[in-house]
N, C-alpha and C positions, 0 to 999 in steps of 0.2 A: 526237681528235675527238669531239664530243657526240654524244648519241644522238638520233634522230629522235622526234618526239611529233607528236600529232593535233591539227590545226587546231581552235580552240575557238569561242567567241561568235560569232555572224552579226551584221552590220552593214548598215546602209543609207548609211551616210556615203561621200561622195565623197573619194577619196584626194588629191585636190587641195588639201588644206590643212584640211579639217574632220576635228577629232578624234572617234572614235567611242567615247571615255571609256577605261576600262582599269583595272579594279578592282586594287588592291595584292594580291600574293599569288595572282593568277589563274595558270593554267596558261599557258605561253609557245606562240604560233603559229611562232616561228622557233626552229630548233634550237640548244642551246646547245652550250658546250665551246670557247670562246676568249674574248678580251678585246676589246673596242671601245671605245676612248676616245670622250669627249664633250668638247665645247669650249662655252666661254660660260657655265659655271656660275655664275661670280660674278655674273652680271646677274640670277639667279633663286634666290638663297639663301633669300629668303623661302618660295617653294615648297618647296624643297629641304627646309627646316627643318620644314615642316608635313607633307611625306610620311615624314620620318625620325621624325615623333612627338616631336620636341624634341631638345635635346643634353643628354649628361650627361658626366661627367668623361673617360668612356673613347670618348665618341663618340657616334655617331647611336642614340635609343633602338631604333629599326628599320632594319636595315642591309640586308635583302633584300627587293627589291620587283619590281614587274612594270611594265616601262616600253613605252611605245607609240612607233612611228616613223611618222611623218607628212609626206607630200611636201608641199614649198610653191613650186610652180612659178610664184606670182606674186610671190615674194620679190624685193623690189627691188634687194638685193645680191648675190644668187645665185638664179638660178632651178633650180638644181639642188640647193637646199638640203632637207635632211632634218631635221625637228624632232623633238625627244625629249619625250614628254610623260610626266607621272605624275598619275595620277588628274585627267586634263583639264587639268592645268596645265603651262604650257611651263617646262622646266628645263635646256633646253640644247640643243645641234645636233650633229650629226656633222661632223667635221673637213671641209672643203670638198673635199680630195682623195679621201677616202672615200664622200662622199654619192652619187656617180652610180652606184658600184657597187652600191647597196642599191635602185635605182628599180626593176629587174625583179622583184626579190622582193617589194617593196611592193605592186606592179601585180598581181602574180601571187596574193597573198593575196587582194587585193581583188575579183579575179575569182571568187573562191571564196565571196566575201560574207563574209570574216573580218578582224579586224584585226590589223595588223603588229605583234606584241608579243613582247617577250624579257624574261628574268630579269635584273636589274640588282642592282649591289651599290652602297651609299652608303658613301663614305668620308670621312674627317675628321669635323668636327661635335662636337669635344670642347668643352666649356665647364668651364673649370677656375678662373673669376675673371675680374674686370675686365679684366685683362691677357693673359689665355692662353685665347684662343678660336679653335678652328680651323674654316676655312670647310668647306662640303660640297662634295664632289664625285659624280659617278656614272661607273661603269663597266659597261658592256653585256656579258652573258654570251650572245655569239653565236659559234656554229661557224666556223671559217675557210672553209667552203664556202658561207656565207651561203644557206642553204636552209631551205624550209618543213620544218613536221615533218611527218611520215608515220606516229607512232605517239605515242600519249598517254604524257607524262611525268607521273607523281604526285608531287607533294612531300609527304613523309611527316609526320605529325603533330609538332610541336616536341617534344622530349625533354630532360630534363635529364641524362639518363645520358650520359656520354661515354664512347664506346669508342675506343682507341688504335688507329691504322692502322699497319701494318710498312711496310717500304719506303720511309720517310721520308727516308732519308739520301740517296735516290738523287733526290730531288725538291726539293732545297734552293733551286734557282735559281727554281722555279714558286713555291714556298712565300714565297720573299724578295719577289718581284714582286707577289704578293696580298697580301701583309702592309704593304708600302710602309712609310708611317712611323708606323702605328698601332702601339697595343700590343697589339691582338687584334682580328682580324675574322673575320667568319663568312660564308660563301661558300657555294656549292651544290656537292654531289658527286654523281654518279650511280652506280648500283650494278648489277652483272651478276655471274653465275655462270660462272667459266672452268674449264676442264678442269684445270688444275694451274698452280702458281706458276711464272711463267718461269723463276725463277733456281733453281727445284728440279723440274724436269720429273719426271712421273710421281708427284708427290706427293699427287694427287689434288684433288678440286675445291675452290676457293677462292671466295670474294666479293672482285671487284675494285672498288675505289672510285676513280673517275677526277675529278680535280678540276684545273681549269685546264688539261686536256689530259695532265696527268702521272698514270699509274696508282699504286696504293697497293692493300694488301690487309688483309682482317680476318684476325684470329688463327684459327688451326684451329677453338678452341674457339667462336669467334663465328660461324665459318662453319656449324659444325653448328648453330647456333641459327637464323640468319638465312638460310643457303643455301635451303633448301626454299620459302619464302616469296619470296624473290628469283627462283627459278626458277618459281615459280606464275605471279609477275607477268609474266615472260617469255613464258609459254604464253598468256597472256590479252591480249598484246600492248600491254603496259604497261611501261615504264621507270621502276624507283623512283629518287627523288633524295631527299637527305637533306643537312641542315645540316652543315657541316664549320667547326669553330674552328681558327684558326691563331693560334698564340702562340709566343713564345721560351719555351724549355725546356732547361736544363742545357746553356747554350752553343750552341745549334741552334735550328732552328725544328721545332715539332712540330704535328701535325695530328689532331684529335679528332673522330671520327663521332657526330653525335647520333642514337640510334636508339630507337625506341620499344619496347616489348615486341612480339613478334612477332603477338601476338593483335590489336594494333592496327593492324596492316599490312593495310588492306583495299584491293582493287582493283576495278576496273571504272568509275572515275569520276576526273575531273581535280581539281585544287585547287577547293575551293569559293571 
């Protein structure tokens, strides 16, 4: 289950089809922690490529974005339709069977004066020459309870330093689902300090990294370094989130957490 997060930017737009915008990288107003597929992306490849910052041999130049959900009650094909936008451009729709489950959530946020937004991951998008080009897809990061955020989630500044997480051997199915057919993917994980490692009761506090609903942990050394700032964030009502890179390694899938130095981890505001 994903963490709660605090609703963000206010809008005046009507939820019945008019988009209020939605900057890439903005903090979400829908709690993350699960995967929601999107359909129809093949019709919006130009908009997706624009949001992705172009295609590279390994995939989209930008893989983590913030998407917006917009109801379309006047859609002539499905009055229950829920549109998915990136930076004000249509990139797909929720599957017909899933869309009605989001109406109450979108309306609840609108009544608070905020846009219904969520983190999302762009998939595919590789360009390795004239005969090897992958189309771009999008997967929404929405918790299974489909609920508004109740606490701020802060995405940490990007960092080149990769920290290996432990417990990956128990999360191979989740990592395999997230990786799909890609060589490497970047997704979002949330951090929290727990009393002890569940497989080593009484071992002392450890930083848990939740990715796609599956828990992994930082090492004791990394917990000593990052535990105090993660705990300080929780006391400030903030759930820190970070980039997690998933890639094959030594015959299995590995997850690497991108963390800045603790001095750069500041709290009190969402993603700019």
